[in-house]
N, C-alpha and C positions, 0 to 999 in steps of 0.2 A: 504494500500500500504506500503510495508516494507521500512524502512529508513536506510540509510547507512551514518555513520559519519566517516570523515577522518580528521586527523590532519596532518600538514605539518611541515617539518623541515626548509624549506627555503622559503623566499618571492617569489623567482622565481617559485618554484613549486606551491605555492598558486595561483600566477597570471596565470600560465598555466591552472589551473583548473577553475578559475572564470572569467577570461577575456573574453573568447568567448561568455559568456552569458551577463555579466554585461556591457560590452562595447557596446552592442546593444543600451543601454540607458546610454551613457557615462556621460552626465551631471547629470542625476539623481543619479548615483552611483559614482560621482567624488570623494567624500570623501574617501571611501574605496579604490578605485582604485589609487587615488593620493597618499594616505599614503603608500600603498604597493609599488607603483612604486618608491617613494622617498626612502623607506627603501632598496629596491633591488638595487638601483643605488648608495647608499652611501658607502663610504669606511671607515666610522667611526665605530670602533668596538663597538657593542652593543649586549646585550642579545637577543636571538631570541624571537620574539613576539609569542603570542598565535594565531594560524592560523588554522581555521577549516571550513569544509563545511558539510552540510547535503544534501544528494541526495536521490531521489526516482526513480521510473521507468521512470519518465518524465524528469529527469535530475536534475540540480542544484535547490534546494529548498531554501537554506539559506547559506550565507557566513558570517563568523565572524572573526574579527581581533582585537587584543588588544596588544598594545606595552607598556610594563612596567605599570606605574601607570595611563596611559591615559585611557579614557573611552573605553569600549568594543563597537565596531562598528558592526552593523548588516546591511545586504543588501540582498534584494530579489526582483525579479520581480513578485512574486506570490501575488494574492489577499488574499489568506488564508495561513498563515504560522504558524498556531497554533501548529500543530504536530512538525514542524521543530524547532520552538523556544523552545518548551518543551524539545525536545531531546537535544538541545544545552545547555539549562539551567541545565539539568540533568548531562551532561558531565562535565560542569564547577563546579557544586556543589559537584560532587563526586571526580573529579581528579584535579580541579583547572586549572589555577590560579583563584583567587577570584576577580571578578570585583567590583570596588567601584561605578562605574557609567556605564550606557549604553546609546547609542544614536542609534535611528532608526526612520524609517518613521512612522508617525501616522497611526494607523491601523495595524501595525506589532509589534512595540516594546512593546506595552502594554501586548501582550501575553507572551513575555519573562519576563516582570516584574512580572506578575501574577504568572507564573511558578516558578520564583526565590523565591518569598515570600512563596509560598506553599512548596517548597522543603527545604528551609533554615530557615523559620520562621522570616527572616529579612524583615523589612518594605521597600517598594519601594515608593518613592514620586517623583513627577515631579519637577525637579530643573530648567528647562529652556525650553521654546518653541522657536524653531528656524525655519527659512525659508531659503530654498536654491533658489537662483535666477540664471538665465542664461541670458547672453548678447551676441547677434550676431552682433549687429551694435550699435554704440554710437549715441544717439539722440542729436541734436543740443541744446545747452543751452546758456544763456547769458554769454558772456566772463567775466572771472575774471582776473584782472591784475596779471601777474606773469608768472612763468614757472616751469615745472617739471624737476628735475634732479635726477640722481642716487646718493644715499648716499655713502660717502667714509668713510674711517677710521677716518678722521678728525671730522666726525659727530658721532662718537661712543657713547660719553657720552649722547648726545642729544637723539639718537635713543634708547639707553638703558633706559633712563628715560621715554621717551614716550611709549616704549614697556611695561614697568612696569605699567605706568598709564593706558594704554589701557586695559591690562589684569585685573587689579584691578577693573576698571569700568565695563568691559564686563563680567568677570568671578567671581569676588568677591573672596571668599575663595579658588576657584579652580585655581587661578592664579599661574603660575610657578615661583619659586624663582630664576630660572636661566636666568633672563632676559638679563644680560650683555653678557653672553656666547652666547645666542641666537641671540642677536643683532650683535655681532662680526661675527658670522657664516653667517648670512644672508647678512651683508654688504659685506663680502668677496665673496659671491656668486652673488653680484650685484642684489640682490632681494628686496632691500628696496629703496623707492623713496620718495623724499621730494618736496612738492610744496612750492616754494619760491616767496615772493612778489617782487615788482619792485625794492626794496632795497636789494634783494638777501637774505632776512631773511626767514628762514624756518618757515612755518606756519601750515603745515599739512603733514601727513605721510600716506603711503600705501605700501603694499608689494605684491609681486607675489610669489606664492607657489604652489607646487604639480602639476607640468605639467604631463599631460597624453597624449595619442596619438593625441587628437585633441583639448584639452582644458587646461585651467590653472585657478587657483583660485586667486582672489584678497582678501587680508585680512589685518589685523593690521591697519585698517583705523582709524586715530586718529588726532584730532585737540585739542590743549589745550583750556580750557573753555574760556579764555579771548579773543580768536580769533574766536570763533564760531559765526555762523550767517552771515558770510561775503562771503560764497561761496567757501572757500578754499578746504574743503573736496570734494565738488562736482567737482571742477576743477581738483583736484588731481586724484580722481578715474576715471573721464571721460578720462583724458589724458593718464593715465596708461593703461586703458582698450583699448583705441585707439592704443597705441603702441604695446600692446600684440597681438591684432588682426592683426596689420600691420606686426608683426614678423612671422606670419604664423599660429597662433592658430585660429581655427574656432569659438571658443566661450570662454567666461570667465564665471566663476561661483563665487558666493559670498554668504556667509552665515551670517544671521542676527539674532539678538535677537528680537523676535516679541514684546517684551515689550517696545521697543524703536521705536515709530512711526516716529520720525524725520529721523533716518538713513534709515528706509525702504522707506520713501517718496523720499529721495535723490536718492537712487539707481533706483527707478522706473523712475524718471525724466531722468536719464542718459540713460535708455534703458534696464535695467535689468527686467526680467519677472519671476514670481514665477514658480518653478518647483515642489518642494515638501515641505511639512511641517514636521519637525522632533520634537521629544521629547527627552530630556535628563533626565534620571531617576537617582536619588541617590538610591543606593541599600543598605542602612543601613550604620552603622559605621564599615566599613570593611577595611582590609589591604590586600595588594597583597601577595598571598602565592606563593613562588618560588618553 
């Protein structure tokens, strides 16, 4: 079956092409859809991402998105994407940009990694195993004293410090150096929340990000080590998820590192249920080619 590759100049055009298919399983494809939606709605001047699709006679076979130095994101509803991922790898290997990392569903992303190594000679290794969860209703849990509040600019230093600590702990060398700017931007958008104890001292943090038509992601869940094991993160995520559902979202999604059993157990207790498992591959010691 012949394949057709198309690159896009705008996020809006990319979304017009992929949304009708990927939105049928919105939670499963929330990462790609949410990132593209956020880019399309942003007024901040930024270079255009790499946006491309592979189609065949049956329609969309694979969607790919990469914004700057962030990982290449792959999405497909197909069981077999071997030909499509090989075509996408060939396109990137020949014309760029060159991805340093790629994220995709287990059973799909491996075929891209294999093709990339074959085409470029660069090794591909699994850097992280992730799981996507979906929540439709918050499960009752034992109450934790305190309350959730929206972070303000008075909290900027705290949020910036915690954001940096979260990224170092979760992503290691992949952590972004722009944590203060990111914290300032997200506070201004009222997208960072703090769980405060009865003395109004902040003990845990979580964020809301990447709204799509029916869902929104919860991320940046962090509690300093000295306050862990007291239920603060559970209370923070549960109450934030409850508020987001109450605001009109049908579901929340959340992505975890499978090497952290504690956080995965917390989210299951709250009501998050597994949707997909993902792999992040490192694609050799590469830099982005503009």
